[in-house]
N, C-alpha and C positions, 0 to 999 in steps of 0.2 A: 503493499499499497504507501501511495505517497506520504508526503509529511504536510502534516495541515499547517501552511503558512499564519504567524501574528496578521491583524488586521494590520491594514496603513493606521501610522500614527498621525499622518498630516490629513486635516479637515477639505474636503474639497468645497468650492465658492457657490454657497446654494442661493441667488439673487431673491430668491420670495425672502428669504427668510432675514436678509442682511439689514442693518440699520441706515438710514439715511445720514449721511458726513457731510462738513465742510471742509472744501480744500484747496488752498489760495484762491479764497475769493469764491468759489465753486460749492452751490449744493450738490450732491451731489444724493439721488435715488438708486439706489442698484435694482429695488424690486419694481421697478418703474422704466430701468435703461437708460435713463435721463437724466441730463445734466444741467443746470440753471445759473444765468447771471443778471441780474436785472432784467430781469421778464425773459430773457434769451435764451431760449430752451432748445436743449440739440442730444438727439435720439439716438445709441451707440447700440452695436450689435452684441447680443448677449455676450458673448464668448470674449470680445474688447472689454465690456463691463466687467468679467467677471478677474479677468486679466489687469484693470481696472484698480479695483479692491482687494485683490491680495497683495497688489503693491504700494498701496494706501494703507492698508496696516500693517505691513511691514515698515512704512517707511521712518527715519533715513536707509534704513538696512537693506543690504545686500540680497537680493533675493535669485537662488537659481533657475537656470533653466527647468532640471529637471522637476525641483519644486511648484512652479510654476506647472509644467504642465500635469506634474500630479493635482494640484488645485482647481484646474480651470477645463480638463481634457479627461477627468477622472483615471490620469494615468493610460490612455491611452498612447497606443504608439502614433505621433505624428510626427512632420519634415521641422525639418527649422523657419522653414517659410509660413508655417502657422503661426506660429507665437511670433514673426518677424513681419509679417502683417499687423497683427495684434497691436504690436508696438508703437510701425508705423502711423497707426490711425490712430495714437491714445498720442503722440508726437502732433500729430496733423491740426488734433482736437484744443490741444494747448496754443498751435498757435494762432488757431482760430478765435482767442481772444487777446485783450492788451489792454493791462500787462496781460504778460502771460502765467496763468495761473500753477503750473509744477513743467519739470523738465525730469524726463527721465535718459539714466545717464546708465549706459554699456561698461559691462567692467569683462573685460575678454576673458574668452574661455570660463567663463564662474557665471555669468549670470546678468541681472539690472536691478536697479534703484530707482526710488524716484525722490524728489527732490520737490516743495513743495516751498514756490516762491513767498517770499512774506513770510513765513511762516515758525516756527521753533517747537520739533516737537525730539528734542535731546533729552533725556532723562538727566534730570539735574543734579548737583554733581552736589557730597555732600561739605556741609565747612564752608566756610566765606573767604573767599579768594584775597589773596594782599594786596592794601590798597594800591600800588603798584598796576597789578596785573586789570584792578575794579578801571581806572586811568584809561588803558590801554584796548580793554574791553569796551568800554565806554566811547572812545574814540574811533575802533572800528566800528561800531552801529552807527556814530554819525554820518560817516563815512558812506559806510551798505545803503546807509538811509537817502542820502546825497546822491550816491549812484544809482539807488531804483528810482529815486525823482528824474535825475538827467533819461535816464531811460525812458522813465513813461512822457517826458513831454518830446521826447527822438521820436518815442513811434506813435504819439498823439499828429507832431507836424511832418510825419512820414505819409500817416496817411491822410489826414488831412490833403498834401500835396499829390497822393497817387488819386483821393476821390477829384479834384479840380484839373484833372487833367483831360485832356481832349482823350476821347474816345481812339480804343485802338482798333484800327481796320484789322480785318481775318478773315482767312477763309479757312474750312477744315474740307479735306481729300475727303475721298471714298476712304475705310481703314480697309487697308489688305484683308485676304479673308486667307489664313496660314495652315487653317482643317481642313477637314474632307467635308464634303459637303453642299450648300449655297454658299452664295456669298452675302447673303440679308443681313445674316447675325451681326459682321460684323460693319459691312453697312450703318448697321441703326444705330451701333457702338458711337460711331463719330457724330450720326445727325445729332444723337439725342446730347451730344458732347457741344454740336452747335446748337441745336436749340437752348439749353445752359447759359452761355457766355451770349447768346442774342437778347436775354433777358435783363442782361445786365448793362448800365443804362454807360458805362465805363469800357464797352465794346461795340463798335461795327462793325455787323458779320453778314457776310455774304449768303447767299438768299442756298440753301441747303438741293433747289432744284438746279441751279448754275452748276455747283461743287461736285454734287452728284453725277454731271454729265462730264466731268474731266476724270482724265483717267490717273491714277496712282501718279504714272510714271512721268506725266507731262510737266514739263521744262518749269521750275516755280518760278522763275521769272517771269513767263510767258500764263501762268495760271494768274498770280497775280498781277497785272495787266491786260487782262481781259474781264477781272473783277475789281479790279480798283482797289487794292489793301494792300500791307505793309509785313504783311505776317501768314505763314501759312504752317497750317497744322496736320501732322500726316502721322498716318498711323497701321498698327498689324492690328489684328486678333488671331491667335490660336486657342479654336476649344477644344476641348478629349473628354468626353463625358460631362463629368461637373466640376474638370478642372478649367481654368480660365487664366489667359495670359495676354496682357495689351501693353500695346506697343507704343509712345508717345513722340512727337519728335515736334520740336519748334521751329519754324526756321524762316531767319530774314530775309525777305526778298532783294530790297536792294542788293546784299553783299554775299548771298548767299550760306551766309554764316550760321549754324547750330544755334542755338543761344539754352534751349532746355531738352532734353532726351531722362526719358525714367522708362520704367519697366514695371506693372504693377499684373501680379502672381497672386489669383483666391478663387475661392468657388463662386461656383456662377450665380448665386446668391450675394454673393459678394460687388457684381456687374454697378450698383446702383452707386455703391462708396467711391468704385475704384474711377468712372465716373463723376464725380463729385470732385475727388483728388485732384484728376486731374484737369478738371475749372478751376481748383485753386491755384494749381501749380504754375499753370499758363498766367492767371493773373499776378500771382508775386512776378513772376518771371519781365514780365511788361509793364511790371510797377502799378499796377492796377485793384484799384480795390471792389471787389467782392459784396454787393449789397442786399444779393436777390440771392442766397445760397439756398439750394433745394433742400427739404426736409428728408432722410430715410425712411418714413415712414406714411403711413397714409394711401387715399386712392389713387396716387399718383405712382405707387411704388407697390410693387407684387414680386413673387420667388421667382427666380432666376428663369426657368422651367416656361413660367406661363411670359417670362418677358423675353424669351428665344423663340416663340410661338408667337407674339404679337409681332414683335421687327420679322420676322421672315414675311406676318403676313403682311406688313406696312408694306415691303419692298417689291410681295405680286403685286400690288397695288398701285405703285406708282409705277409699274409696267404701262400701266392704263389698255392691257390685251386682253379683250373678252371675255381669252378664253380659263384663263386661271382664274378668273374672283368667283369660283364655287369655290375653289380651292382655298382663297382667300381669306372666306366669313366660315370655314371648318374648321381652319387656324385658329381664326378667334374665338371659335365656340369651345374648342380644347382651350383655349386661355383662360375662358369664363370659367369654366368647369373645377379648373384649378384657381382660380381666385374671382369668384364674384363680384369682388367687392372695385374688381381693377377695371378704372372710370377710363384711360384713352382705350383701353380693347371692345367697353360696349360702342365708341363712337363710333371706333371704325369699324364694328360688324357693323354699323347701320352707313357706312358708307359705302363700303363691302359691297353689300344685298341690295342698295339701289344700281351698282355699276353692272352687275351679272346680268347673263346673256339669257333671257329666260325660254323656256323652247315654246311658250305661247308670246312670245313678244311680246306689243304693247298690254298686252290683257295682265300679263306677269309681272311687269314693273308695277302696274298699277296697284296689282294686288299685296306685292311685299311694301308697295309706300307706308300705308298706317304702322308695319312692323318696325322700317328701319326707323323711322319716326320717331316710337317708344323708345329703340336700345339708344335712340339720340337724347334724348330725354332724359332716358336714367342714367344715361353720362352726368350729364348736368347737377342730376339731383344727389351721384355721390360726391361732382368735384365742379359745383359752381363758376365756377373761374378755369377753369380747361376751355380754351381757345378754339382748340380743334372741335370739339364738343357743341360752340356754338357755330363754328363756320359749317359743319355736317346738316347740323338741323334747317339750319337758312336754306341752303340746297335741297332737301327734303320739303320747303312751307314751296308754298303756289309762287310762281316767280311773282319778283314786285311786288310781293304784301306787304305790310308795315313790317309784321313781325320778320320774315324775311331779314328786312333791313337793316330792323332794331340788333339781330341776333349777330348782324356781318360785322355790323360795327363796334360790335362787345368784342366781338374776336379782334379783332383787329385791335383795341384798346388791350387786350390784354399779350396781345403777340403783330406788336407797329412793323416787325420783317417777314412776318407769313406773307408771299405774296399770293400764296392760296389763298388767303384772307380779302389781300387786297385787291385782288380782282372781282368776286364776288360782293366784294361791297362795291365794285366800280360797280358792275350791274344790273346792281340793288340802288344805286344813285340813278343809273342811269333810266331806271323805271319809274322813280320819284319825279325825273326832270329836274336832276340835280346835274347838271352835264358838265358845270366846272367843276366841281366837286369830282366827279366821272373819272375825268380827265387828269385831274392829279392824282386819286388811287393807280390808274395806272400810269402815270410816270411815275409814280412810288416804289411800284410792283417789280417796274423794270430796271432800275437804281438797284434795287434790295437782291435781283436775282436775273441779272444782264443776260444771260447764257442760254434759260429759259426758254422753250419756245413760245409757252403761251405767253409769258412777256413781254417780248416784242412781238410774238405775236396780237393780241390783243392788242397794244398798243396801233399797232400801224393799222390795223382793221379799220378801230375807231378814229381815226385819225383820216381814211380814206370815205368813210362814211360820212364825214363833217366838210369833205370837197379838196382835203387838201393831198394830192395823190401825191406830191415832189416831197414830201414829208413824211409822210406814210411808208415810202418806196426807199426811202433814206434811210431808215429805221430798220427797215427789213434786209436794204443793204452791210448796213453796220452791223447788224444784232448776228448776220446769217453771212458772217462771209465766208467761216468756213465750213458749211455746211449744205453745200450743194441744192440737195433734194428738199429741204426748209425752205430757200432760199425760194426756189419756185415755186412750190406752194402757197408760199404767203404771196409774192407777187399775181401768182396767177389771180391770188382772192382777191386782192387789192382790183387789180384789172377786170375783175367778175361784179365785185361792187359797184364801180362804174359804169356797168354794162360794155366797155372794151372785152366783147365774147375771144373774139380771135386771140387775143394778145393774152388774155387767160387760156388761151386753149394751147398755145404756143409753152406757157411756161409750164403747163400740166401735162403737157405729152414727154416733156422733158424730164420732170422726176419718174412718168408711168414707164420710162424707158432703164432708172436706172437701179431697176432691182431693190427698192428700198421697200423692207418689211414692213416697215411703218405705211408709207405713204405712198405707194406705187399704186397698192390697191385703191383707195381715193382719187388720186389723178387720174387711172382711169376713166371711172366713176364721172370726174368734172369734164373730162374731153368731150365722156358720152352727153353729161349734160348739156354741152355749148350745142353741140350737131344738132338737139333735137329743139334749142330755144330757138337758135336761129334758123331753124326751117331744113336743115338738109337732112335729117332724119324725121321720119314721122313719130308722132309723139305718141306713146304705146298710151292703149283708154286707161284714163281714169289716172292719170299719175302729172304732176307742175316739177319741173323741173327748177332745181333749187338749190347750190352747191352750198348751202348757209353757213356751216361752221367747216371748219376742216377736223374737226372729231367723230361728227355722224350726220346721218343723211335724214333729210326730214321728208317723207314724203306727203303729201295735198292731192287730196283728190277734188280732181275738176271736174266730173262728167254729170250725172244725173245729182239731181239731191237725193237725201238720203231718206231712207225710210222712217217713219215716225217709232218705227221702236230702234231703228238704229239710234237717228237723234238721242233720244233720252236715254239711250246706253251710251252713249260718250259725254254723256252731262248726266251721269248717277248721283255723282258725288263732285267735289270740288277738287280729287286728285285724278277721275277723272278728268274732268275740263279742262284741269290745268294740262295734262298729258295729251288732250287731243287740242290744244289751241289752237293752234292753226287751222287744221283739220275744220276744225267749228267755225271757225270765222267764213274759212270758206263755202261751208256747206251752207251758213246763214243766209250769205249774198245771194246763192242759188235757187233756196226756200223764197226770199223774199220776191226773185225774179218771178218762180211759181205760185204766187201769191199766198205765200205762207205765212203771212204775218202774225197772225192769231195763235198759233202755235209755236211763233219765237215770244210773243208777248208776255205768254203762258209762262215761257221759262224766266223772262226778266223776274215776275215775283217768285219766284221757288229762292232757298237756301242756297243752293249754288249761282243764282243768276245765268242775266243770259250773257257769251262769252266771259261771265266772271262779273256783268253790270250788272247791280239792284240800287234799287230807290232806296236804299239804308246803306250803302256801300260806298267808299270813299272810291273817287276817279281817280286814276293814274294818269298820267302824260302819258305811258305807253300802253295807254288804252285809247289813246284819241282813235285812231284809226277803225277801233271796233265799236266805239259810239256815234261817230255815223250811223253805220249799219243799223246800231241798238234804237237810235232813232228813228230810224224810217220804218225798223218792223214795230214800232207804238204805233204810229202814224197813221203804219196800214192797219191796224185795229182798231183804230179810232182812239186811241189814246194820246193827242196832238201836245194837251199839255203838257203831259210829262213828258214827254218829245220834248219836248221846248223848254223845261226844266233842267233837263239832260245837257242841251245844247249849253243853258247857263251858265248851268256847272262846268263845261267845258272852257265856254269863252274865259274865264276870269282864273281860267289854271294857264291857258295861253300866254295871255296878259303878264302875267310873272313870267314865266320863261323864257320869254323871247328877250326878258332882262339881261341875259349873260349872253359872255361872247363867243362860248362855242354850241352851237345847233346844227345836228345831222339835218343831212336835208331831206330824209324820209319824213321826217317834223312836218317840215313845209308840206308834203303832198298827204300828210295827215291831218295839218289847219285846212287847207284848200278842201277837201273835203267836207270839213264841219264846214265852211263857210257855203260850201255850194246847198247843201241840208235846209241853212238857214237862210238860202232864198239870194245871198249876197255872192253875186256870179261875177262879179266884176273883180271884187276881190278872193276868190276861188280862180279865176285864172293868173291870176299876179302871181297867185302863189305858187298855182303851180309853172310858170314861166320862170318863178327864182329859184323852183326846187328844179328844173333841169338845166338853166346853167351852172347851178352849183353841182351835178352829173348825175341827177335822177335817171332814169331812163325806165320807170316801169314795168320794171325786173321783177320786184320782190315776192316772196317765196305769195303772199296771198292776195298777190295781185292776178285778175282776169286778164287770156291773152291778150286782150283788145279793151284799151282805156275806155272805150263808148258803151262798156257792155257795164262799165262800174255803176251800178246801182247810187251811188251819191255823186254821180256826173251826170246823171240822166239827163238834169235842167240844164247842160252845158251842150246840148247835142246841138248841131245845127249851128253855133256861135261861131264866128270864123275866126275867133280867136283857139277856137278850141279847134276846129277844123286845124288849123295849124299848126297847132300842138299833136296832131294823129298824125301831120305827114310828116312832119320830124322825126318822129317816134319811127313812119315807119321806112325811111328816105334812113337812118342810123342801121336799123337789123339787118338793110339790103347789105347795105355794105358789110358789116361784121362778117355775111350768110359770103359773100364774095371772097374776103378775105382771108374767111376762113377754108373755105374750099380752095383756095390757090394753097395754103400750109400744106394739104394733103396728109392730113392727121386723122 
């Protein structure tokens, strides 16, 4: 039989039963894993707190490494790295406070001891010291106090200097994956560090979408030039099972000098602490002060496995590949099972679900929207200040609604450097008619994320829609000088907006032959649209070509008016009316021509509204082109007084909007429709002529093929000025057809 060994005489550290104590001005609460000073609370990992308690209990004596492992790891065999990580974490903790509450000294080959700054825990010596020794001790104490005071003043001045310094501009390149499997986890680590720095006023951080498009082996100086930054952070991640090693390097772009470099080893659950430490080290290297240091607990922090699933899902969502959204949704569901309180996973699940390629198409999206909406709202219940939660919820709400605008505003307030939130805000501002503010949001988004396609593309598109073609093309050329596929997609889109269809076809044919996985299919679709709209190819039945966006196609039915059951189906609830918005607008015009105004007016009284317009619903600027149709439907149903009230609401809105500098030319055409319905023919014709001078060609997604068929312009038929407009539009289309034929595409 084996020999029974005596029980260990070393008591393990049990945090739940350890009493609170003071340490260098800190209040340490082991049971809560927290330290506090003047209301500033920091939470520690359980093992880190155990090591702190063990060292504090023995202070200022040296505690051997073996004893620390016995007390804090129950004697289990662990490597030196485990204890070293805890010691490093405690040193960083002490450095986070000014003055530093304690120091941890390492005694080579023996262990560590904790020295409390400003405290004296030595045992009192027996007897009284000699007078000379008392004097010496008194002088020494005075010198120590002077030194401490000087140190405090120096630290205070240094902190003030750091706080008042100009923000440091920095880019974070995608972290390289040195392990097996997909690179999304490694890229996500870099993005989270970027997000941490972006929340700090002492940093100006290049947007993650732009940084993510640059390879880690790109020349640092080229990165800095393209992103307009002074410093670049690059790194790598190696994950093996539950072990993670993160290496980070901070480089000054002007001379390539590596200002700081470090390696962090830990468990997967330590990754939030590692990210926090890297952010702190960067700030220290650049002499900047962090004022919004992230916490290591709460709804924005989770366990390592859930975080890994989340980062992988976010990487898939960023690809915008329709084939991967089901996978990203499933990964996020797994993360939520592991941690139901992790708010970012709920917000991302809402976004991923709304992007899925449903087998039943549009109807699948309509069915998914309420569920996605609920996920986004739950994320905000868990974390009310989650910027991405507000952004995603705004995307899921009806386009242009006041609630959507409110959430986009909040998203930008919480994360002013989020290009995605800024683009969403710009779109919502456009719906509200705040066009000057919209343009500022797009310009700010591009300054933040200058290399990302959407920031350059959105700004260029809006400039084209306001008649500024030269500036729009200059933005495209400068933003996509290194990406020909992107460049020709956006130049084609600018040409299409301004009715230069042959030029659009020329650009899109170049991308169509470039074999770009993302853009070539869209470009081929665009070329087909050009051939249809200029009359080279016959129009497919019930289809209005419109290359509305570079992200998705929107087909609008232009054949016979819908059946009553189809009309009701497309307007059965707010989500359906929003998804079918353009189709419903076209359907309403066809129904008006068929004399079905009473059917339309009945929808005006419903909770959904007619084209989302109702007697008690606020009218938006983006609804002006629909308001003309609604007013005509009310008149056809014998409700002229209500039609006039609606047009009066539109009038007051128009007066306010035209005080701005930025006016899209489509608004001129929308106002022309309102004026024509009001019987103000001269004003209507003047607005149509103004729109045409600025680039309008009556080729919008909900415009009928012949302007004379538009219900709002019926009163203008036969007038000389209107016939002149029709002739100019027809001649323009004939020229575009001839030029497209000459291109042989």
